[in-house]
Every structure is written in C-alpha cells, then in structure tokens.
N, C-alpha and C positions, 0 to 999 in steps of 0.2 A: 749710477748709484748714487743715490741720494745720500746726504750726509745729514746725521740728525744734530740735535742741539749739545751732544759731547763727540765722542771719537769714533763711535760705531754707527759703521754704513748698511744698508739694506741690503741683505745678501739674496743669492741668487736662491735659497732655498730658506724656508723655516720648518721647524720641526713642530708640526703637532701634536698637543698634549691633551686632546679631549680623549675620556674613557679610560683613563690607566689607573684613577684611582691611586690607593695605598702603592703602587710603580712608579710613579711620577716622579716623585725625584730622584729615583736612581736609573730611569730612563732617560731624564735630562742628563744628570750627568754622563752617562753614556754616549747620548747623542754630542755633547760638547766633546767629548776626550774623541770622538771619530772624526769630528771637524765641524761640527754645523755652527753657526754663527749666527741664528735668529733662531727664536722662540717665540709662538700663536701661543696662546695660551686665553682666558675670559673670567673672569668673578662670576661663573654662572657656577655653584657647585653641584648643582645636578649633575653636570657633565665632565667638568674639570678642578683641578685642585692646586688653584692658583697659588695658595703658599705652598706649598711642594715646590712647586718651578721656581718660587724666589728665593726657596734655600738651595735648587742647585745652580741658581744662576749667578747667586751673589758673589763679586769679587771677580766676575767675567767681562769680558768687555766682547758684551751681546745685546743685537738688537732685540728688545723687546716690544710685543704687540698682544694688548691686551682690548676688552671688550664691556659695553653697558647693555646688560640683558635686560629685558621688561622682566615685572614680576611673573606673568605668564608664562613664560619660559624658564622660570625658578622654580626650584622647589623649595622647602621651608625655613634653608637655610641661606638665608637673602642678605645681602651685604648693604641694606638700607633699609630705612622708613618706611614699607610698604604702603601707608597712610602719608606720607609726605608726596608736595606736589613731584612732577618731574624734573623738572632743575635741580632740586635737591635731592634728589635720588639718586643722579648723576655724578654729581659734588662727591656725595659719601659713597660712591662706588669707588669712582678715581679715588680716593683718599684710601679706602679700604686696599687699592690696588698699588698703591701707595707704598702702605705698611707692608703688603706680601712680596712686591717686586724690589726694592726699593728706586728703581728708577722706570719710567713706559717710554719709549719710542713714539709709537703708536697706538692710536686709543680708535677700536672702530664702533659703531652701532650693530649691535649684532644680529638686527635685521629690523625692520618695518615693523609696523603694528598691523598693515593692512598688505595682503598680497597684490594691490595695484595704488597707484598715487602715495603721497606723503599725509600722515594723519597730523594734526595741532601737535597732538603729542611729539609724535617724530620732528618737527618742528623748532618746538621747545628744546628736547634735548639738541637737538645739532646745534643750537645759539647758545645752548650752555656747551658743549663740548670745544663750541670756536673759542672760547674762553679760558680756556684749561689751559695749564702750565705744560705743554706736551709737542712736540714738533711736528708730528703728523696726527691726523683725522682721517677717516673712514668709515665705510659700511661694509657689510655682508647680506647676504640671502639678498638681493635685491635684483631689480626687473631693470632693462636699457629704459625703459620709461620714467621709473624711479630714479636711475641715477642722473640721467635728461633736466629732469624734477628738480632732484638736490642740486643741481650744477647751476641752474638758473635762479635758485633760491636762498644759497651759499650766499657767506659773506668770505668763510674760507671755502674752499671747493676741497671735495674729497683727493685726498695724496692716493689712498689704496682704494680698493673695491678688491672684496672677496667673496666669491661664489663657488658652489659646488660645479664641476667644469663635467657638461657632456657631451661625448662626442655625437651623440645623435642630433642634438641641436648646435652643428657648428665645431662644438668645444666652446660653445657660452657666444655665438660668433658675436651675436648683436649687442650682448655687455661689452664684448671687448670692442668692437668699432665703438660705441660712445666713449668709453676707457681712453683708445686714440685719441678720437678725434678734441677729448677735454684734457689730455694728457697725465691721463691716472693710471698709475699701475696695477695690474689687474693679477689677482692671486688666487691660482687655482687651486683646489684640493677634493678629495674623493677621484683624482684624475685616473687611478683604476681601479676603485672599489665601485663606482658609479658608471665604470664601461666594459664589465665582463666579456658582453656579448660583442662587443666592438673591436675586443680587442683579440678575439680568436679568429680575425677574418684572415684570409691565406697571406694576403698582401701584408700585414702589420708583421709576418712571420720573416717571411722574407726580405721586408727590411731591415730587422735584426738581424738575419744570421747574416745578411751584407755587411754589418757593422761589429760582426762578434758581440751584440747588445743582446741583455736580458730584455724581456716585455718593459717592466718597469724602468730600464734606462733611454728604451727607445722613447716611451710616452715619456719621459723626462726631457730626452732631448730635445723631442719636439716641442715640447710645453716653452723651453726654455728659448728655442729658435725664433717663436712668434710673439717672444715679447712676455712672457708669464713668469712670475715668482712662484714657483714647485711649494706647495706646503705636502709634507710627508709625515706621517705620524708611525711609519714601523717600530717593531720592536725589536727588530732581529738587527744583534750589530753587522752582519755580513751583508745585507740588505740597505742598513743605512750608506755601508764605502761603497757599495755598488750605485745607492740611488746620486753617493756626491760625486761617483767618480763620471756619470752620463753627462757629466759637464765637457770631457773632453769627446763625445762624440758628435761631430759635424754631420749634418743631414744634408741632401743636395737640394736645390729647388721642386724637383719634381717629386723627391719623397717626402717631404714638408706639403707640397700640393695633396700629396693623393692619403697624406694624414688625417688633412686636413678633411681629405672628402669620404673619411671611413663614417662609415652608420650602419654597418650590420651588416 
C-alpha cells in the first residue's frame, strides 16, 4: 500500500466514474457504502462529472484520483482557459479539481498528445504536474515506450500508469513490464469490456468454476495476483459487492499462467 499525504492509502480497487452523468453522485455514494475506498475521475466534463464525485466523497476517507485532459479531448465545458499556455491550463484544471473534490491524492495526465513519444506539450504538462501539491502523479493511456521516455525525462517519476487492459496483448504485458522495472503501480481498466471474446474461452470457465467465482471475480482476482490496481465502474450493487469479494479468491501459479496466456 502507498501512503498519501493524509491518512488515505491506495486501495486494491478504484471505482471508475466515467459516463455516469446525473447518476454519478448516487452511484459513488453506493460504491462507498458497498466498500470501495478509492475513486477515479477526471476534470473532463465530456465523460465525467467531477463535481458530483466531489459531492459524494466529501467527509469520507477516500483515495481520490483525477486527471488533466487536453482541450482536444474535452467538450465546450473546459476547466481552464483554452487560450492559456499548457502550464496555466494544468494549474487551472488542478485548482478546479480541488474545488470539486476537496483534496486529490493522485493526479494523472489523461493521455499524451500523440500515440508515439512525448510532445513538447506533454513535457510542459509533466513539469507542471511535478510542482503540484499532490502526493502522486502519473499517466494514463500510454505505451511502454512512452512510459520509458517519461521515466527518463521526469524529475518526479510517475507513481501510477492507468491503461485499458487487453488480454490479446498479454493484459498490457509490455507496459506492465516497464512499470514493474520502474516501481510504478499499474492500474487496469476495461478488464471486462475490452476482453469479451477472450473471456469466453473454456479455460476461463474452468478456472472460475474451480473457485466458485463469477467471470468478473476471476478476472479481478487474476489482476490483483499480478499486481494490478483494479478499476471497475459497475452500476449494480450486487456486482460491486462481488467485485470487492474477488480479493478472497486465490489462484494457483498454473491458473495465473493460463490467464496470462489467454488470447481468445
């Protein structure tokens, strides 16, 4: 576990809040009542309602993670002046997030501006993030090459990398390998929705049956076993409870290896 600047520690699960719109506050309340102690959001009104997340988490001892998002991935509801330089945009977005959320434990770059390498804008943003009063910084939607470049460039290295996790790519094996080498915690999202075909493999059902687990519980147990922090954004209370209960499922080394090798 990582200790934040206060008393909040990084939990094994983060509740994802994208695409929940007017249901955001109620669903975050439900997730907290169910047992989640970490919430992931972004100051990107196009896909998130960060202010509603803040209304739900205030007064709770919760690990809060949010993100800076470039203008091209926003809609018209920007949390900063689009004509300002990137350092100013980061500062304005962060200050807006603090107003929404009360505090921030982890602050991520929501994604580099290009699919390869880091642009000058990415480097400006990272240098600004390094100066923010936040315990941890990190990046999302990055390649292994970008993580390596960032680690070589950074004064304050990323604490977290958050990616959509594809089984067909070995559950993002190359990025996870770089993260392990650099001491970065990997956060996996879309572990279920990105892998529907792979999760229909007979071996998946065999392993799940052996542990009397649902398929989501098996996937999350696997993710935890290989060192991931799990993001799940389910809106179903029973699924929330089942997801958190997956921490009790212990897989054998052979089962973990079989899961690693699943590619449909």
